[in-house]
Jmol script that loads the backbone (N, CA, C; Angstrom):
load data "model"
ATOM      1  N   MET A   1      34.492  27.542 -26.540  1.00  0.00           N
ATOM      2  CA  MET A   1      34.645  26.135 -26.313  1.00  0.00           C
ATOM      3  C   MET A   1      33.747  25.698 -25.150  1.00  0.00           C
ATOM      4  N   ARG A   2      33.150  24.517 -25.289  1.00  0.00           N
ATOM      5  CA  ARG A   2      32.236  24.013 -24.262  1.00  0.00           C
ATOM      6  C   ARG A   2      32.989  23.430 -23.078  1.00  0.00           C
ATOM      7  N   LYS A   3      32.385  23.609 -21.939  1.00  0.00           N
ATOM      8  CA  LYS A   3      32.941  23.043 -20.712  1.00  0.00           C
ATOM      9  C   LYS A   3      32.596  21.552 -20.675  1.00  0.00           C
ATOM     10  N   PRO A   4      33.555  20.681 -20.359  1.00  0.00           N
ATOM     11  CA  PRO A   4      33.256  19.241 -20.299  1.00  0.00           C
ATOM     12  C   PRO A   4      32.258  18.935 -19.178  1.00  0.00           C
ATOM     13  N   ARG A   5      31.391  18.009 -19.459  1.00  0.00           N
ATOM     14  CA  ARG A   5      30.346  17.636 -18.496  1.00  0.00           C
ATOM     15  C   ARG A   5      30.929  16.715 -17.427  1.00  0.00           C
ATOM     16  N   ASP A   6      30.546  16.948 -16.194  1.00  0.00           N
ATOM     17  CA  ASP A   6      31.027  16.138 -15.076  1.00  0.00           C
ATOM     18  C   ASP A   6      30.078  14.954 -14.884  1.00  0.00           C
ATOM     19  N   PHE A   7      30.384  13.836 -15.539  1.00  0.00           N
ATOM     20  CA  PHE A   7      29.529  12.664 -15.489  1.00  0.00           C
ATOM     21  C   PHE A   7      29.503  12.034 -14.102  1.00  0.00           C
ATOM     22  N   ASP A   8      30.599  12.098 -13.389  1.00  0.00           N
ATOM     23  CA  ASP A   8      30.648  11.515 -12.044  1.00  0.00           C
ATOM     24  C   ASP A   8      29.678  12.237 -11.099  1.00  0.00           C
ATOM     25  N   ALA A   9      29.651  13.551 -11.179  1.00  0.00           N
ATOM     26  CA  ALA A   9      28.746  14.323 -10.324  1.00  0.00           C
ATOM     27  C   ALA A   9      27.291  14.052 -10.705  1.00  0.00           C
ATOM     28  N   ALA A  10      27.014  13.961 -12.017  1.00  0.00           N
ATOM     29  CA  ALA A  10      25.645  13.672 -12.466  1.00  0.00           C
ATOM     30  C   ALA A  10      25.213  12.293 -12.018  1.00  0.00           C
ATOM     31  N   LEU A  11      26.097  11.311 -12.086  1.00  0.00           N
ATOM     32  CA  LEU A  11      25.794   9.955 -11.649  1.00  0.00           C
ATOM     33  C   LEU A  11      25.554   9.906 -10.147  1.00  0.00           C
ATOM     34  N   LYS A  12      26.370  10.630  -9.393  1.00  0.00           N
ATOM     35  CA  LYS A  12      26.179  10.675  -7.944  1.00  0.00           C
ATOM     36  C   LYS A  12      24.833  11.299  -7.599  1.00  0.00           C
ATOM     37  N   THR A  13      24.453  12.350  -8.292  1.00  0.00           N
ATOM     38  CA  THR A  13      23.160  12.992  -8.061  1.00  0.00           C
ATOM     39  C   THR A  13      22.015  12.034  -8.364  1.00  0.00           C
ATOM     40  N   LEU A  14      22.113  11.310  -9.473  1.00  0.00           N
ATOM     41  CA  LEU A  14      21.077  10.337  -9.821  1.00  0.00           C
ATOM     42  C   LEU A  14      21.002   9.207  -8.795  1.00  0.00           C
ATOM     43  N   ASN A  15      22.136   8.731  -8.329  1.00  0.00           N
ATOM     44  CA  ASN A  15      22.150   7.687  -7.302  1.00  0.00           C
ATOM     45  C   ASN A  15      21.520   8.167  -5.997  1.00  0.00           C
ATOM     46  N   ASP A  16      21.811   9.415  -5.639  1.00  0.00           N
ATOM     47  CA  ASP A  16      21.219   9.984  -4.428  1.00  0.00           C
ATOM     48  C   ASP A  16      19.699  10.097  -4.560  1.00  0.00           C
ATOM     49  N   LYS A  17      19.227  10.530  -5.730  1.00  0.00           N
ATOM     50  CA  LYS A  17      17.782  10.635  -5.968  1.00  0.00           C
ATOM     51  C   LYS A  17      17.125   9.267  -5.932  1.00  0.00           C
ATOM     52  N   THR A  18      17.776   8.261  -6.524  1.00  0.00           N
ATOM     53  CA  THR A  18      17.243   6.896  -6.515  1.00  0.00           C
ATOM     54  C   THR A  18      17.138   6.377  -5.091  1.00  0.00           C
ATOM     55  N   ARG A  19      18.166   6.584  -4.303  1.00  0.00           N
ATOM     56  CA  ARG A  19      18.170   6.149  -2.902  1.00  0.00           C
ATOM     57  C   ARG A  19      17.048   6.840  -2.122  1.00  0.00           C
ATOM     58  N   ALA A  20      16.862   8.135  -2.347  1.00  0.00           N
ATOM     59  CA  ALA A  20      15.807   8.877  -1.653  1.00  0.00           C
ATOM     60  C   ALA A  20      14.416   8.379  -2.059  1.00  0.00           C
ATOM     61  N   LEU A  21      14.222   8.092  -3.351  1.00  0.00           N
ATOM     62  CA  LEU A  21      12.931   7.573  -3.816  1.00  0.00           C
ATOM     63  C   LEU A  21      12.626   6.199  -3.224  1.00  0.00           C
ATOM     64  N   LYS A  22      13.642   5.341  -3.157  1.00  0.00           N
ATOM     65  CA  LYS A  22      13.451   4.016  -2.564  1.00  0.00           C
ATOM     66  C   LYS A  22      13.104   4.120  -1.076  1.00  0.00           C
ATOM     67  N   GLU A  23      13.767   4.994  -0.373  1.00  0.00           N
ATOM     68  CA  GLU A  23      13.487   5.176   1.054  1.00  0.00           C
ATOM     69  C   GLU A  23      12.082   5.729   1.260  1.00  0.00           C
ATOM     70  N   ASN A  24      11.682   6.661   0.407  1.00  0.00           N
ATOM     71  CA  ASN A  24      10.339   7.223   0.491  1.00  0.00           C
ATOM     72  C   ASN A  24       9.287   6.147   0.243  1.00  0.00           C
ATOM     73  N   LYS A  25       9.544   5.269  -0.711  1.00  0.00           N
ATOM     74  CA  LYS A  25       8.616   4.175  -1.012  1.00  0.00           C
ATOM     75  C   LYS A  25       8.501   3.227   0.176  1.00  0.00           C
ATOM     76  N   ARG A  26       9.617   2.872   0.790  1.00  0.00           N
ATOM     77  CA  ARG A  26       9.592   1.998   1.977  1.00  0.00           C
ATOM     78  C   ARG A  26       8.796   2.632   3.110  1.00  0.00           C
ATOM     79  N   ARG A  27       9.018   3.915   3.340  1.00  0.00           N
ATOM     80  CA  ARG A  27       8.320   4.611   4.416  1.00  0.00           C
ATOM     81  C   ARG A  27       6.811   4.635   4.143  1.00  0.00           C
ATOM     82  N   GLN A  28       6.431   4.898   2.887  1.00  0.00           N
ATOM     83  CA  GLN A  28       5.015   4.935   2.536  1.00  0.00           C
ATOM     84  C   GLN A  28       4.365   3.566   2.671  1.00  0.00           C
ATOM     85  N   LEU A  29       5.079   2.507   2.308  1.00  0.00           N
ATOM     86  CA  LEU A  29       4.538   1.162   2.476  1.00  0.00           C
ATOM     87  C   LEU A  29       4.322   0.846   3.957  1.00  0.00           C
ATOM     88  N   GLY A  30       5.261   1.247   4.797  1.00  0.00           N
ATOM     89  CA  GLY A  30       5.106   1.058   6.236  1.00  0.00           C
ATOM     90  C   GLY A  30       3.918   1.837   6.774  1.00  0.00           C
ATOM     91  N   GLU A  31       3.751   3.065   6.323  1.00  0.00           N
ATOM     92  CA  GLU A  31       2.615   3.879   6.749  1.00  0.00           C
ATOM     93  C   GLU A  31       1.300   3.262   6.297  1.00  0.00           C
ATOM     94  N   LEU A  32       1.288   2.677   5.100  1.00  0.00           N
ATOM     95  CA  LEU A  32       0.089   2.025   4.586  1.00  0.00           C
ATOM     96  C   LEU A  32      -0.283   0.811   5.428  1.00  0.00           C
ATOM     97  N   ILE A  33       0.705   0.043   5.818  1.00  0.00           N
ATOM     98  CA  ILE A  33       0.453  -1.125   6.668  1.00  0.00           C
ATOM     99  C   ILE A  33      -0.161  -0.693   7.990  1.00  0.00           C
ATOM    100  N   VAL A  34       0.359   0.355   8.576  1.00  0.00           N
ATOM    101  CA  VAL A  34      -0.180   0.854   9.845  1.00  0.00           C
ATOM    102  C   VAL A  34      -1.576   1.432   9.644  1.00  0.00           C
ATOM    103  N   ALA A  35      -1.773   2.207   8.582  1.00  0.00           N
ATOM    104  CA  ALA A  35      -3.066   2.855   8.339  1.00  0.00           C
ATOM    105  C   ALA A  35      -4.183   1.844   8.103  1.00  0.00           C
ATOM    106  N   THR A  36      -3.862   0.714   7.471  1.00  0.00           N
ATOM    107  CA  THR A  36      -4.890  -0.291   7.214  1.00  0.00           C
ATOM    108  C   THR A  36      -5.142  -1.187   8.409  1.00  0.00           C
ATOM    109  N   GLY A  37      -4.295  -1.102   9.420  1.00  0.00           N
ATOM    110  CA  GLY A  37      -4.446  -1.962  10.587  1.00  0.00           C
ATOM    111  C   GLY A  37      -3.741  -3.296  10.427  1.00  0.00           C
ATOM    112  N   ALA A  38      -3.023  -3.485   9.337  1.00  0.00           N
ATOM    113  CA  ALA A  38      -2.339  -4.748   9.090  1.00  0.00           C
ATOM    114  C   ALA A  38      -1.089  -4.916   9.950  1.00  0.00           C
ATOM    115  N   ASP A  39      -0.711  -3.886  10.700  1.00  0.00           N
ATOM    116  CA  ASP A  39       0.466  -3.986  11.556  1.00  0.00           C
ATOM    117  C   ASP A  39       0.238  -4.915  12.744  1.00  0.00           C
ATOM    118  N   VAL A  40      -1.003  -5.295  13.019  1.00  0.00           N
ATOM    119  CA  VAL A  40      -1.279  -6.225  14.111  1.00  0.00           C
ATOM    120  C   VAL A  40      -1.060  -7.677  13.677  1.00  0.00           C
ATOM    121  N   LEU A  41      -0.921  -7.901  12.376  1.00  0.00           N
ATOM    122  CA  LEU A  41      -0.656  -9.244  11.870  1.00  0.00           C
ATOM    123  C   LEU A  41       0.818  -9.579  12.064  1.00  0.00           C
ATOM    124  N   ASP A  42       1.102 -10.882  12.268  1.00  0.00           N
ATOM    125  CA  ASP A  42       2.509 -11.256  12.335  1.00  0.00           C
ATOM    126  C   ASP A  42       3.095 -11.187  10.925  1.00  0.00           C
ATOM    127  N   MET A  43       4.402 -11.097  10.837  1.00  0.00           N
ATOM    128  CA  MET A  43       5.077 -10.890   9.562  1.00  0.00           C
ATOM    129  C   MET A  43       4.797 -12.018   8.561  1.00  0.00           C
ATOM    130  N   GLU A  44       4.711 -13.257   9.054  1.00  0.00           N
ATOM    131  CA  GLU A  44       4.486 -14.388   8.159  1.00  0.00           C
ATOM    132  C   GLU A  44       3.104 -14.311   7.514  1.00  0.00           C
ATOM    133  N   THR A  45       2.092 -13.942   8.308  1.00  0.00           N
ATOM    134  CA  THR A  45       0.729 -13.831   7.779  1.00  0.00           C
ATOM    135  C   THR A  45       0.642 -12.703   6.763  1.00  0.00           C
ATOM    136  N   LEU A  46       1.210 -11.576   7.092  1.00  0.00           N
ATOM    137  CA  LEU A  46       1.193 -10.441   6.175  1.00  0.00           C
ATOM    138  C   LEU A  46       1.940 -10.775   4.881  1.00  0.00           C
ATOM    139  N   ALA A  47       3.098 -11.400   5.003  1.00  0.00           N
ATOM    140  CA  ALA A  47       3.858 -11.774   3.808  1.00  0.00           C
ATOM    141  C   ALA A  47       3.075 -12.788   2.970  1.00  0.00           C
ATOM    142  N   GLY A  48       2.433 -13.746   3.624  1.00  0.00           N
ATOM    143  CA  GLY A  48       1.647 -14.739   2.897  1.00  0.00           C
ATOM    144  C   GLY A  48       0.494 -14.109   2.140  1.00  0.00           C
ATOM    145  N   ALA A  49      -0.202 -13.184   2.794  1.00  0.00           N
ATOM    146  CA  ALA A  49      -1.322 -12.510   2.129  1.00  0.00           C
ATOM    147  C   ALA A  49      -0.841 -11.695   0.933  1.00  0.00           C
ATOM    148  N   LEU A  50       0.268 -11.003   1.096  1.00  0.00           N
ATOM    149  CA  LEU A  50       0.806 -10.213  -0.011  1.00  0.00           C
ATOM    150  C   LEU A  50       1.274 -11.103  -1.156  1.00  0.00           C
ATOM    151  N   LEU A  51       1.849 -12.263  -0.829  1.00  0.00           N
ATOM    152  CA  LEU A  51       2.267 -13.197  -1.881  1.00  0.00           C
ATOM    153  C   LEU A  51       1.077 -13.712  -2.671  1.00  0.00           C
ATOM    154  N   VAL A  52      -0.005 -14.036  -1.972  1.00  0.00           N
ATOM    155  CA  VAL A  52      -1.216 -14.505  -2.664  1.00  0.00           C
ATOM    156  C   VAL A  52      -1.741 -13.414  -3.582  1.00  0.00           C
ATOM    157  N   MET A  53      -1.746 -12.191  -3.099  1.00  0.00           N
ATOM    158  CA  MET A  53      -2.231 -11.082  -3.913  1.00  0.00           C
ATOM    159  C   MET A  53      -1.344 -10.864  -5.140  1.00  0.00           C
ATOM    160  N   ALA A  54      -0.039 -10.971  -4.959  1.00  0.00           N
ATOM    161  CA  ALA A  54       0.885 -10.752  -6.074  1.00  0.00           C
ATOM    162  C   ALA A  54       0.809 -11.883  -7.102  1.00  0.00           C
ATOM    163  N   GLU A  55       0.499 -13.094  -6.651  1.00  0.00           N
ATOM    164  CA  GLU A  55       0.460 -14.244  -7.552  1.00  0.00           C
ATOM    165  C   GLU A  55      -0.891 -14.426  -8.230  1.00  0.00           C
ATOM    166  N   THR A  56      -1.913 -13.727  -7.750  1.00  0.00           N
ATOM    167  CA  THR A  56      -3.252 -13.899  -8.296  1.00  0.00           C
ATOM    168  C   THR A  56      -3.339 -13.341  -9.707  1.00  0.00           C
ATOM    169  N   SER A  57      -3.921 -14.139 -10.594  1.00  0.00           N
ATOM    170  CA  SER A  57      -4.111 -13.675 -11.967  1.00  0.00           C
ATOM    171  C   SER A  57      -5.585 -13.387 -12.260  1.00  0.00           C
ATOM    172  N   ASN A  58      -6.450 -13.569 -11.268  1.00  0.00           N
ATOM    173  CA  ASN A  58      -7.885 -13.327 -11.417  1.00  0.00           C
ATOM    174  C   ASN A  58      -8.127 -11.818 -11.473  1.00  0.00           C
ATOM    175  N   SER A  59      -8.462 -11.315 -12.657  1.00  0.00           N
ATOM    176  CA  SER A  59      -8.631  -9.873 -12.826  1.00  0.00           C
ATOM    177  C   SER A  59      -9.854  -9.348 -12.078  1.00  0.00           C
ATOM    178  N   THR A  60     -10.886 -10.169 -11.909  1.00  0.00           N
ATOM    179  CA  THR A  60     -12.067  -9.744 -11.164  1.00  0.00           C
ATOM    180  C   THR A  60     -11.708  -9.504  -9.699  1.00  0.00           C
ATOM    181  N   GLU A  61     -10.934 -10.413  -9.134  1.00  0.00           N
ATOM    182  CA  GLU A  61     -10.522 -10.281  -7.736  1.00  0.00           C
ATOM    183  C   GLU A  61      -9.610  -9.065  -7.563  1.00  0.00           C
ATOM    184  N   LYS A  62      -8.691  -8.868  -8.501  1.00  0.00           N
ATOM    185  CA  LYS A  62      -7.806  -7.711  -8.430  1.00  0.00           C
ATOM    186  C   LYS A  62      -8.591  -6.403  -8.532  1.00  0.00           C
ATOM    187  N   GLU A  63      -9.608  -6.377  -9.376  1.00  0.00           N
ATOM    188  CA  GLU A  63     -10.438  -5.182  -9.510  1.00  0.00           C
ATOM    189  C   GLU A  63     -11.193  -4.917  -8.214  1.00  0.00           C
ATOM    190  N   HIS A  64     -11.652  -5.969  -7.550  1.00  0.00           N
ATOM    191  CA  HIS A  64     -12.326  -5.829  -6.252  1.00  0.00           C
ATOM    192  C   HIS A  64     -11.368  -5.217  -5.231  1.00  0.00           C
ATOM    193  N   TRP A  65     -10.135  -5.706  -5.184  1.00  0.00           N
ATOM    194  CA  TRP A  65      -9.140  -5.156  -4.259  1.00  0.00           C
ATOM    195  C   TRP A  65      -8.849  -3.703  -4.587  1.00  0.00           C
ATOM    196  N   ARG A  66      -8.756  -3.384  -5.882  1.00  0.00           N
ATOM    197  CA  ARG A  66      -8.476  -2.008  -6.286  1.00  0.00           C
ATOM    198  C   ARG A  66      -9.573  -1.068  -5.825  1.00  0.00           C
ATOM    199  N   LYS A  67     -10.830  -1.514  -5.977  1.00  0.00           N
ATOM    200  CA  LYS A  67     -11.966  -0.676  -5.563  1.00  0.00           C
ATOM    201  C   LYS A  67     -11.983  -0.486  -4.052  1.00  0.00           C
ATOM    202  N   ARG A  68     -11.662  -1.536  -3.300  1.00  0.00           N
ATOM    203  CA  ARG A  68     -11.588  -1.403  -1.844  1.00  0.00           C
ATOM    204  C   ARG A  68     -10.485  -0.430  -1.449  1.00  0.00           C
ATOM    205  N   GLY A  69      -9.354  -0.510  -2.134  1.00  0.00           N
ATOM    206  CA  GLY A  69      -8.258   0.411  -1.857  1.00  0.00           C
ATOM    207  C   GLY A  69      -8.618   1.841  -2.200  1.00  0.00           C
ATOM    208  N   LEU A  70      -9.287   2.020  -3.318  1.00  0.00           N
ATOM    209  CA  LEU A  70      -9.743   3.347  -3.711  1.00  0.00           C
ATOM    210  C   LEU A  70     -10.695   3.919  -2.670  1.00  0.00           C
ATOM    211  N   ALA A  71     -11.631   3.089  -2.209  1.00  0.00           N
ATOM    212  CA  ALA A  71     -12.574   3.531  -1.176  1.00  0.00           C
ATOM    213  C   ALA A  71     -11.838   3.856   0.125  1.00  0.00           C
ATOM    214  N   PHE A  72     -10.827   3.066   0.453  1.00  0.00           N
ATOM    215  CA  PHE A  72     -10.045   3.318   1.667  1.00  0.00           C
ATOM    216  C   PHE A  72      -9.383   4.686   1.602  1.00  0.00           C
ATOM    217  N   PHE A  73      -8.729   4.980   0.486  1.00  0.00           N
ATOM    218  CA  PHE A  73      -8.054   6.270   0.365  1.00  0.00           C
ATOM    219  C   PHE A  73      -9.043   7.414   0.268  1.00  0.00           C
ATOM    220  N   ARG A  74     -10.173   7.201  -0.368  1.00  0.00           N
ATOM    221  CA  ARG A  74     -11.199   8.233  -0.453  1.00  0.00           C
ATOM    222  C   ARG A  74     -11.733   8.543   0.946  1.00  0.00           C
ATOM    223  N   ASP A  75     -11.997   7.494   1.734  1.00  0.00           N
ATOM    224  CA  ASP A  75     -12.498   7.686   3.093  1.00  0.00           C
ATOM    225  C   ASP A  75     -11.431   8.279   4.004  1.00  0.00           C
ATOM    226  N   ALA A  76     -10.182   7.905   3.804  1.00  0.00           N
ATOM    227  CA  ALA A  76      -9.095   8.420   4.633  1.00  0.00           C
ATOM    228  C   ALA A  76      -8.884   9.912   4.396  1.00  0.00           C
ATOM    229  N   ALA A  77      -9.243  10.388   3.216  1.00  0.00           N
ATOM    230  CA  ALA A  77      -9.072  11.804   2.901  1.00  0.00           C
ATOM    231  C   ALA A  77     -10.104  12.666   3.616  1.00  0.00           C
ATOM    232  N   LYS A  78     -11.221  12.052   4.000  1.00  0.00           N
ATOM    233  CA  LYS A  78     -12.262  12.792   4.715  1.00  0.00           C
ATOM    234  C   LYS A  78     -11.889  12.874   6.188  1.00  0.00           C
ATOM    235  N   PRO A  79     -12.105  14.023   6.824  1.00  0.00           N
ATOM    236  CA  PRO A  79     -11.745  14.161   8.233  1.00  0.00           C
ATOM    237  C   PRO A  79     -12.571  13.251   9.162  1.00  0.00           C
ATOM    238  N   THR A  80     -13.799  12.915   8.802  1.00  0.00           N
ATOM    239  CA  THR A  80     -14.629  12.096   9.678  1.00  0.00           C
ATOM    240  C   THR A  80     -14.330  10.613   9.527  1.00  0.00           C
ATOM    241  N   ALA A  81     -13.611  10.219   8.506  1.00  0.00           N
ATOM    242  CA  ALA A  81     -13.342   8.798   8.265  1.00  0.00           C
ATOM    243  C   ALA A  81     -12.483   8.194   9.368  1.00  0.00           C
ATOM    244  N   ARG A  82     -11.570   8.952   9.918  1.00  0.00           N
ATOM    245  CA  ARG A  82     -10.699   8.429  10.973  1.00  0.00           C
ATOM    246  C   ARG A  82     -11.471   8.191  12.262  1.00  0.00           C
ATOM    247  N   LYS A  83     -12.490   8.984  12.521  1.00  0.00           N
ATOM    248  CA  LYS A  83     -13.272   8.812  13.746  1.00  0.00           C
ATOM    249  C   LYS A  83     -14.118   7.558  13.689  1.00  0.00           C
ATOM    250  N   SER A  84     -14.767   7.322  12.565  1.00  0.00           N
ATOM    251  CA  SER A  84     -15.680   6.187  12.474  1.00  0.00           C
ATOM    252  C   SER A  84     -14.958   4.893  12.144  1.00  0.00           C
ATOM    253  N   ARG A  85     -13.839   4.960  11.421  1.00  0.00           N
ATOM    254  CA  ARG A  85     -13.086   3.782  10.968  1.00  0.00           C
ATOM    255  C   ARG A  85     -13.965   2.792  10.225  1.00  0.00           C
ATOM    256  N   GLY A  86     -15.098   3.278   9.718  1.00  0.00           N
ATOM    257  CA  GLY A  86     -16.010   2.422   8.968  1.00  0.00           C
ATOM    258  C   GLY A  86     -15.533   2.249   7.548  1.00  0.00           C
ATOM    259  N   ASN A  87     -16.078   1.247   6.880  1.00  0.00           N
ATOM    260  CA  ASN A  87     -15.737   0.997   5.489  1.00  0.00           C
ATOM    261  C   ASN A  87     -17.020   0.739   4.723  1.00  0.00           C
ATOM    262  N   PRO A  88     -17.753   1.805   4.362  1.00  0.00           N
ATOM    263  CA  PRO A  88     -19.035   1.610   3.711  1.00  0.00           C
ATOM    264  C   PRO A  88     -18.924   0.863   2.392  1.00  0.00           C
ATOM    265  N   ALA A  89     -17.863   1.069   1.642  1.00  0.00           N
ATOM    266  CA  ALA A  89     -17.727   0.383   0.360  1.00  0.00           C
ATOM    267  C   ALA A  89     -17.396  -1.087   0.557  1.00  0.00           C
ATOM    268  N   GLY A  90     -16.599  -1.400   1.584  1.00  0.00           N
ATOM    269  CA  GLY A  90     -16.181  -2.777   1.812  1.00  0.00           C
ATOM    270  C   GLY A  90     -17.186  -3.575   2.613  1.00  0.00           C
ATOM    271  N   ALA A  91     -18.149  -2.917   3.244  1.00  0.00           N
ATOM    272  CA  ALA A  91     -19.096  -3.628   4.088  1.00  0.00           C
ATOM    273  C   ALA A  91     -19.959  -4.584   3.287  1.00  0.00           C
ATOM    274  N   SER A  92     -20.374  -4.180   2.095  1.00  0.00           N
ATOM    275  CA  SER A  92     -21.202  -5.058   1.286  1.00  0.00           C
ATOM    276  C   SER A  92     -20.369  -6.130   0.609  1.00  0.00           C
ATOM    277  N   ALA A  93     -19.064  -5.864   0.434  1.00  0.00           N
ATOM    278  CA  ALA A  93     -18.211  -6.827  -0.250  1.00  0.00           C
ATOM    279  C   ALA A  93     -17.766  -7.944   0.683  1.00  0.00           C
ATOM    280  N   GLY A  94     -17.653  -7.707   1.972  1.00  0.00           N
ATOM    281  CA  GLY A  94     -17.242  -8.663   3.012  1.00  0.00           C
ATOM    282  C   GLY A  94     -16.984 -10.075   2.566  1.00  0.00           C
ATOM    283  N   GLY A  95     -16.983 -10.996   3.456  1.00  0.00           N
ATOM    284  CA  GLY A  95     -16.915 -12.397   3.138  1.00  0.00           C
ATOM    285  C   GLY A  95     -15.538 -12.936   2.850  1.00  0.00           C
ATOM    286  N   GLY A  96     -14.657 -12.230   2.215  1.00  0.00           N
ATOM    287  CA  GLY A  96     -13.381 -12.803   1.819  1.00  0.00           C
ATOM    288  C   GLY A  96     -12.239 -12.331   2.673  1.00  0.00           C
ATOM    289  N   THR A  97     -12.010 -12.961   3.803  1.00  0.00           N
ATOM    290  CA  THR A  97     -10.903 -12.542   4.645  1.00  0.00           C
ATOM    291  C   THR A  97      -9.571 -12.826   3.988  1.00  0.00           C
ATOM    292  N   GLN A  98      -9.516 -13.791   3.081  1.00  0.00           N
ATOM    293  CA  GLN A  98      -8.258 -14.076   2.412  1.00  0.00           C
ATOM    294  C   GLN A  98      -7.964 -13.077   1.310  1.00  0.00           C
ATOM    295  N   THR A  99      -8.922 -12.266   0.916  1.00  0.00           N
ATOM    296  CA  THR A  99      -8.705 -11.341  -0.188  1.00  0.00           C
ATOM    297  C   THR A  99      -8.034 -10.067   0.249  1.00  0.00           C
ATOM    298  N   SER A 100      -8.031  -9.732   1.530  1.00  0.00           N
ATOM    299  CA  SER A 100      -7.446  -8.498   1.981  1.00  0.00           C
ATOM    300  C   SER A 100      -6.773  -8.691   3.309  1.00  0.00           C
ATOM    301  N   PRO A 101      -5.454  -8.382   3.393  1.00  0.00           N
ATOM    302  CA  PRO A 101      -4.758  -8.588   4.648  1.00  0.00           C
ATOM    303  C   PRO A 101      -5.296  -7.723   5.775  1.00  0.00           C
ATOM    304  N   GLY A 102      -5.846  -6.550   5.495  1.00  0.00           N
ATOM    305  CA  GLY A 102      -6.349  -5.673   6.535  1.00  0.00           C
ATOM    306  C   GLY A 102      -7.746  -5.998   6.985  1.00  0.00           C
ATOM    307  N   SER A 103      -8.458  -6.855   6.250  1.00  0.00           N
ATOM    308  CA  SER A 103      -9.851  -7.093   6.586  1.00  0.00           C
ATOM    309  C   SER A 103     -10.015  -7.868   7.877  1.00  0.00           C
ATOM    310  N   ALA A 104      -9.076  -8.719   8.225  1.00  0.00           N
ATOM    311  CA  ALA A 104      -9.190  -9.519   9.436  1.00  0.00           C
ATOM    312  C   ALA A 104      -9.098  -8.647  10.671  1.00  0.00           C
ATOM    313  N   THR A 105      -8.325  -7.560  10.615  1.00  0.00           N
ATOM    314  CA  THR A 105      -8.163  -6.723  11.777  1.00  0.00           C
ATOM    315  C   THR A 105      -9.419  -5.899  12.056  1.00  0.00           C
ATOM    316  N   ARG A 106     -10.169  -5.586  11.057  1.00  0.00           N
ATOM    317  CA  ARG A 106     -11.378  -4.779  11.261  1.00  0.00           C
ATOM    318  C   ARG A 106     -12.550  -5.623  11.735  1.00  0.00           C
ATOM    319  N   GLU A 107     -12.521  -6.926  11.451  1.00  0.00           N
ATOM    320  CA  GLU A 107     -13.617  -7.775  11.840  1.00  0.00           C
ATOM    321  C   GLU A 107     -13.506  -8.210  13.297  1.00  0.00           C
ATOM    322  N   THR A 108     -12.285  -8.195  13.869  1.00  0.00           N
ATOM    323  CA  THR A 108     -12.090  -8.669  15.234  1.00  0.00           C
ATOM    324  C   THR A 108     -12.346  -7.614  16.245  1.00  0.00           C
TER     325      THR A 108
END
end "model"
wireframe off; spacefill off
backbone 0.3
color backbone group
């Protein structure tokens, strides 16, 4: 005869995993804000920039942001990228301070 499954224990385990994943996501988002230099922005400015990005339906602009983000992570993976803090991929793209919340901190 089969042993009955403990659904309460399985549900508790799933809830614990969900809580841990959510906390990990929050921590990573905070680390990303600090790594990009966006932590120097006030909360209202950062929230406004993120809202504009989330509401944008322009696929060309979103692709530009994606490429800048890809370049950021690629450069961050290199040990020399932290010393120079340069952005070779974003340097030619410049011009749009409203397109990236972290771009204003690097220009000042």
